[in-house]
Structures are given as structure tokens and as C-alpha cells.
Backbone bond lengths (Angstrom), bond angles and torsions (degrees), N, CA, C in turn:
res aa  C-N    CA-C-N  psi(-1)  N-CA   C-N-CA  omega(-1)  CA-C   N-CA-C  phi
1 X - - - 1.458 - - 1.533 109.54 -
2 X 1.330 115.53 135.07 1.455 120.90 -178.28 1.526 110.43 -73.40
3 X 1.311 115.22 151.23 1.464 120.55 178.98 1.525 110.06 -95.01
4 X 1.328 114.62 166.22 1.470 118.47 176.39 1.522 110.71 -60.21
5 X 1.323 116.45 -38.78 1.458 120.62 179.24 1.526 110.29 -61.66
6 X 1.333 116.25 -39.30 1.467 120.83 178.48 1.512 111.75 -65.12
7 X 1.333 115.49 -43.44 1.468 119.46 177.41 1.519 110.53 -63.20
8 X 1.325 116.56 -43.33 1.460 120.82 -179.58 1.525 110.99 -62.75
9 X 1.329 116.86 -42.71 1.461 120.48 179.27 1.532 110.39 -62.21
10 X 1.323 117.20 -42.76 1.466 121.36 179.28 1.532 110.07 -67.10
11 X 1.320 116.80 -41.79 1.463 122.74 -179.82 1.530 110.61 -61.57
12 X 1.323 116.36 -41.64 1.461 121.30 -177.83 1.526 113.04 -69.21
13 X 1.329 117.80 -13.58 1.466 121.78 176.99 1.528 111.69 -88.55
14 X 1.325 117.02 -10.08 1.458 121.16 -179.29 1.527 110.81 -78.50
15 X 1.307 115.65 152.97 1.460 121.72 -178.18 1.529 112.95 -75.31
16 X 1.329 117.52 -43.94 1.467 120.08 -174.36 1.529 114.02 -62.17
17 X 1.332 119.88 -41.22 1.473 117.62 175.36 1.530 112.96 -61.65
18 X 1.322 116.64 -33.67 1.469 120.19 178.10 1.520 110.33 -68.17
19 X 1.330 116.73 -42.55 1.467 120.48 177.13 1.521 109.56 -60.26
20 X 1.320 116.73 -42.31 1.464 121.29 179.59 1.531 111.23 -62.26
21 X 1.319 117.62 -42.18 1.475 120.90 178.26 1.526 110.57 -62.47
22 X 1.331 116.34 -44.53 1.462 120.88 179.43 1.528 109.57 -59.98
23 X 1.329 116.31 -46.31 1.464 120.81 -178.97 1.526 111.27 -61.13
24 X 1.322 117.43 -44.97 1.471 120.51 -179.43 1.520 111.14 -62.05
25 X 1.329 116.64 -46.24 1.466 120.13 -178.84 1.528 111.91 -66.75
26 X 1.324 117.14 -40.95 1.461 119.90 178.11 1.524 111.71 -66.36
27 X 1.330 116.86 -36.38 1.466 120.21 179.08 1.526 110.64 -61.67
28 X 1.314 117.24 -42.94 1.467 121.14 179.48 1.533 109.90 -63.79
29 X 1.315 116.21 -45.66 1.462 120.85 -179.73 1.529 111.36 -64.93
30 X 1.322 116.45 -43.52 1.462 120.83 -179.00 1.522 111.28 -66.52
31 X 1.317 117.28 -42.78 1.460 119.95 -179.89 1.523 110.87 -60.01
32 X 1.313 115.95 -41.22 1.460 119.92 177.97 1.531 110.80 -63.77
33 X 1.329 116.60 -41.11 1.464 121.13 -176.79 1.530 112.64 -70.03
34 X 1.330 118.21 -35.87 1.469 119.77 -174.51 1.526 113.59 -86.32
35 X 1.328 117.08 -8.45 1.473 119.81 178.73 1.520 111.91 -54.38
36 X 1.306 116.68 -36.36 1.467 120.15 -178.00 1.526 112.17 -67.18
37 X 1.328 117.20 -12.78 1.468 121.55 178.54 1.525 111.66 -101.22
38 X 1.328 115.89 13.34 1.467 122.05 177.31 1.526 112.64 55.82
39 X 1.328 115.51 44.89 1.458 120.83 177.03 1.527 108.14 -141.86
40 X 1.315 116.24 136.02 1.462 120.75 178.62 1.521 109.44 -86.55
41 X 1.314 116.66 167.30 1.457 120.65 178.42 1.528 110.77 -63.40
42 X 1.322 117.35 -39.22 1.469 121.05 177.84 1.526 110.05 -61.32
43 X 1.326 116.85 -44.09 1.460 120.95 178.54 1.529 110.83 -66.28
44 X 1.307 116.07 -39.45 1.462 121.68 179.08 1.534 110.73 -60.96
45 X 1.326 116.32 -41.16 1.473 120.67 178.54 1.527 110.53 -62.88
46 X 1.323 117.03 -39.54 1.468 121.11 179.04 1.525 109.84 -63.56
47 X 1.314 116.55 -50.60 1.460 121.13 -179.19 1.536 109.87 -61.15
48 X 1.323 116.96 -39.70 1.461 120.83 179.11 1.519 112.36 -60.32
49 X 1.325 116.75 -39.75 1.465 120.53 177.64 1.523 111.98 -68.81
50 X 1.313 116.09 -33.01 1.464 120.45 -176.05 1.532 113.70 -81.82
51 X 1.320 116.93 -22.79 1.470 120.08 -177.96 1.520 110.23 -59.60
52 X 1.314 115.54 130.38 1.450 120.78 178.58 1.521 114.09 80.80
53 X 1.320 116.90 -2.63 1.466 121.70 -179.93 1.522 108.00 -94.58
54 X 1.318 116.65 97.33 1.470 121.18 -173.48 1.523 113.31 -65.32
55 X 1.327 118.09 -40.07 1.466 121.12 -178.53 1.522 111.98 -80.87
56 X 1.333 116.70 -16.04 1.451 120.35 -176.00 1.514 111.35 75.31
57 X 1.313 115.37 179.88 1.461 122.29 178.34 1.513 109.21 -126.06
58 X 1.304 116.01 150.77 1.461 119.78 170.89 1.525 107.11 -73.27
59 X 1.318 115.76 164.29 1.465 119.45 178.74 1.522 110.19 -61.79
60 X 1.323 116.81 -36.98 1.470 121.17 178.76 1.531 110.71 -63.39
61 X 1.324 117.39 -44.10 1.461 120.93 178.56 1.526 111.50 -63.28
62 X 1.325 116.17 -43.85 1.472 119.80 178.16 1.520 111.05 -60.71
63 X 1.324 116.55 -44.38 1.468 120.78 179.56 1.526 110.58 -59.51
64 X 1.331 116.76 -42.09 1.461 120.95 178.16 1.518 110.74 -61.69
65 X 1.311 116.63 -47.95 1.461 121.22 -177.54 1.527 112.09 -64.23
66 X 1.323 116.56 -31.56 1.469 121.11 -179.71 1.529 112.63 -92.12
67 X 1.327 116.24 -6.22 1.473 122.38 -177.85 1.529 111.79 57.72
68 X 1.343 115.15 44.66 1.462 120.87 175.69 1.528 107.99 -134.19
69 X 1.321 115.96 169.03 1.464 119.62 179.74 1.530 110.12 -77.91
70 X 1.326 115.62 154.81 1.477 120.29 176.87 1.524 110.85 -60.86
71 X 1.334 116.14 -35.51 1.466 119.94 179.38 1.527 110.97 -64.03
72 X 1.337 117.37 -42.37 1.463 120.88 178.21 1.521 111.20 -63.46
73 X 1.307 115.56 -36.64 1.450 121.82 -178.74 1.525 111.97 -69.95
74 X 1.306 116.74 -31.37 1.457 122.82 -175.28 1.529 112.84 -55.85
75 X 1.309 116.99 -43.35 1.472 121.21 -178.75 1.525 110.18 -62.23
76 X 1.322 116.63 -45.63 1.470 120.39 -179.87 1.524 111.57 -66.36
77 X 1.316 117.00 -39.84 1.468 120.51 179.16 1.527 110.27 -62.59
78 X 1.322 116.65 -44.86 1.474 119.53 178.78 1.523 111.18 -61.49
79 X 1.319 116.51 -41.12 1.455 120.90 179.15 1.530 110.76 -64.51
80 X 1.318 117.07 -43.84 1.465 120.87 179.72 1.528 111.91 -65.85
81 X 1.322 116.60 -33.89 1.471 119.72 176.18 1.524 110.60 -65.54
82 X 1.322 116.71 -43.90 1.467 120.40 179.15 1.529 110.92 -62.16
83 X 1.324 116.53 -35.38 1.465 121.43 179.79 1.530 111.86 -81.48
84 X 1.325 116.37 -3.51 1.465 124.35 179.66 1.538 113.24 62.29
85 X 1.336 114.93 36.15 1.464 120.53 174.47 1.527 109.83 -90.29
86 X 1.344 116.21 -28.76 1.465 121.26 -179.26 1.527 109.32 -136.39
87 X 1.330 115.32 166.36 1.460 120.51 173.22 1.531 108.05 -148.38
88 X 1.317 115.51 165.17 1.465 121.34 179.90 1.530 109.40 -106.79
89 X 1.335 114.61 142.78 1.458 120.81 175.71 1.525 108.65 -130.79
90 X 1.330 116.06 156.99 1.463 120.06 177.32 1.521 110.39 -71.73
91 X 1.321 115.78 142.19 1.454 121.96 173.68 1.528 108.10 -72.21
92 X 1.311 117.39 136.85 1.475 121.11 -178.47 1.524 112.91 -66.46
93 X 1.324 116.84 -30.16 1.464 120.33 -175.37 1.521 113.94 -97.60
94 X 1.323 116.77 -26.83 1.460 120.70 -176.50 1.527 108.71 -139.13
95 X 1.313 117.23 102.64 1.469 121.39 -175.09 1.524 113.65 -66.41
96 X 1.328 117.68 -11.33 1.465 120.41 176.04 1.528 111.23 -75.20
97 X 1.324 115.81 -19.64 1.470 121.23 -176.12 1.522 109.79 -97.21
98 X 1.319 114.82 132.70 1.461 121.51 172.79 1.526 107.31 -104.83
99 X 1.297 115.68 128.35 1.461 121.00 177.31 1.526 108.34 -94.77
100 X 1.299 115.50 142.96 1.458 121.70 -177.78 1.526 107.67 -104.42
101 X 1.322 115.85 127.76 1.468 122.56 -176.96 1.520 109.72 -130.93
102 X 1.315 115.88 157.47 1.461 120.73 172.14 1.525 107.18 -69.17
103 X 1.305 116.59 136.25 1.458 121.22 177.97 1.529 108.53 -68.04
104 X 1.328 117.42 132.83 1.475 119.56 -177.66 1.527 113.43 -62.03
105 X 1.318 117.93 -20.22 1.464 120.86 -179.98 1.527 113.42 -93.97
106 X 1.331 117.16 0.31 1.469 120.14 -179.75 1.532 109.26 -65.51
107 X 1.315 116.22 135.06 1.469 121.42 -177.76 1.528 109.26 -106.67
108 X 1.319 115.39 113.73 1.464 121.31 -176.98 1.525 113.01 -101.69
109 X 1.305 118.43 6.17 1.459 121.81 -173.93 1.532 112.15 -57.39
110 X 1.315 117.08 -47.65 1.463 120.07 -178.19 1.514 112.69 -64.76
111 X 1.318 116.19 -42.45 1.458 120.13 -179.93 1.527 110.26 -70.78
112 X 1.320 117.12 -37.87 1.470 120.02 177.93 1.524 109.99 -59.34
113 X 1.322 116.37 -40.40 1.465 120.50 178.49 1.522 110.70 -63.78
114 X 1.329 116.95 -41.81 1.471 120.37 177.68 1.521 111.69 -60.24
115 X 1.325 116.57 -42.19 1.464 121.22 -179.83 1.523 110.08 -63.44
116 X 1.320 116.18 -42.56 1.468 120.08 179.22 1.530 111.02 -62.12
117 X 1.317 116.81 -40.82 1.469 121.05 178.34 1.527 109.72 -64.89
118 X 1.332 116.86 -44.25 1.466 120.96 178.84 1.531 110.66 -60.23
119 X 1.327 115.90 -45.36 1.469 121.36 -179.74 1.525 110.41 -61.09
120 X 1.323 115.99 -45.92 1.466 120.30 -178.92 1.526 110.91 -61.90
121 X 1.327 115.62 -43.33 1.461 120.03 -179.82 1.533 110.80 -65.54
122 X 1.325 116.77 -43.63 1.463 120.86 -176.97 1.526 112.55 -68.71
123 X 1.324 116.91 -28.13 1.467 119.58 -174.68 1.530 113.70 -107.21
124 X 1.323 117.29 9.99 1.467 118.99 -179.32 1.530 110.14 -60.86
125 X 1.312 115.44 140.03 1.456 121.07 179.33 1.525 114.05 81.81
126 X 1.326 117.99 4.25 1.468 121.69 179.16 1.525 107.36 -111.06
127 X 1.331 116.47 126.54 1.468 118.50 -176.61 1.526 111.32 -73.25
128 X 1.332 115.23 159.73 1.465 122.15 -173.97 1.521 112.63 -60.85
129 X 1.322 117.73 -37.01 1.468 119.92 179.81 1.525 110.52 -64.86
130 X 1.331 117.26 -41.58 1.468 120.46 177.85 1.528 110.87 -64.92
131 X 1.332 116.23 -38.29 1.465 119.71 178.15 1.531 111.05 -65.32
132 X 1.330 117.41 -40.57 1.466 120.76 177.21 1.523 110.71 -63.43
133 X 1.326 116.43 -42.15 1.468 120.67 178.42 1.521 110.31 -63.58
134 X 1.330 116.19 -43.34 1.469 121.11 179.07 1.529 110.28 -60.75
135 X 1.335 117.17 -45.28 1.464 121.60 179.60 1.524 110.44 -60.91
136 X 1.310 116.56 -41.69 1.465 121.76 -179.89 1.529 110.73 -64.71
137 X 1.318 116.80 -45.41 1.466 121.55 179.82 1.524 110.71 -65.20
138 X 1.323 117.95 -45.89 1.461 121.03 179.84 1.531 111.05 -63.62
139 X 1.321 117.49 -37.43 1.470 120.33 177.01 1.525 111.12 -62.87
140 X 1.322 116.92 -40.13 1.469 120.45 177.70 1.526 111.21 -67.31
141 X 1.315 116.72 -40.71 1.471 120.28 177.24 1.523 109.48 -61.82
142 X 1.315 116.37 -45.57 1.467 121.25 179.45 1.525 110.74 -58.69
143 X 1.299 116.41 -44.39 1.465 120.99 178.33 1.532 110.63 -61.75
144 X 1.324 116.31 -41.25 1.467 120.97 -178.89 1.526 113.57 -66.79
145 X 1.318 117.33 -31.94 1.463 119.63 -173.85 1.519 113.97 -101.96
146 X 1.339 118.09 -8.78 1.454 120.59 -179.84 1.529 109.28 -75.12
147 X 1.335 117.40 123.52 1.462 119.26 177.24 1.520 110.62 -58.74
148 X 1.319 116.86 142.89 1.465 120.71 -174.88 1.524 112.92 -62.26
149 X 1.322 118.04 -25.33 1.474 119.30 -178.44 1.521 113.56 -76.74
150 X 1.353 119.07 -8.38 1.456 118.27 178.30 1.533 111.79 -127.15
151 X 1.308 118.59 13.46 1.469 119.08 175.65 1.508 109.35 -67.50
152 X 1.324 116.28 141.97 1.468 120.99 -179.65 1.507 110.23 -77.50
């Protein structure tokens, strides 16, 4: 019978637990860095999903993509609207639906700079070819694990 130490050693050799550790540590660092821009990590994730999305997403679609409830999302959406980071527009096909879009006047320059600094710090000492390989592998993993009902 295997021991807990044996299971832990085997677990620590897996890729997904390492990705999870990286994500947790980066989330803490990023949340601390973006506080000065009056945006929470939850709000930042919403804006990140909406960037480049011309038609926007319904609240239900956003909740699915973020794996949270629509009710949980509502508080962040209201806050982002007050801060003028996002706005709602009518859906062209169903007027009952409001689509959420990034506000065209939202300024992401400061946050973009923070992300670049975080990326540089996290990837220091790693050559460009390894980074390209890592990006390619992570993209394939993401494709493999994304449920078909929310793939872009």
C-alpha cells in the first residue's frame, strides 16, 4: 500500500498541480498590484474576458465563462459600471437581453503596464523558445479542458 508521502511525491510531479500553484501565487500578486487602479481581481477577470469582444456577453454567458453564479457576478458588474469600465447594450436579436461590453473610454494603460511587469518578473531567466513552447502547451491544455459549451 502506498504512503501519503508517496502519493504526494507522485502528485508533485504532475503538471496540473504546478499550474494551479502558479495561478494561485500570481492571483495574490496581481490583486495586490491592481488595487491602486481601484479594481478587484474579480472585476479584472470580467474586464479581461470582455476585452476585444465587440458584441459583448450576456450576464449568463459571463457567469459561465467565469464559473460563478450570475448573482455573484451582478455585484462586480454594477461596480464596474459605476467605475465606467463597462456598459450594457441591447442584444440585437433579443431586446430582453443586455450585453455587457468594455466601455470604449476605459483606460487600460496602467493595468497593462502592471501585467507586463508581472509577466517579466514571472518569466525571468526563461529563454524565449521555452516560453513559446510553454504557451503552446498551455493553449493545448486549455483547449482540452474547456467545456464545449463555452469555447470561444
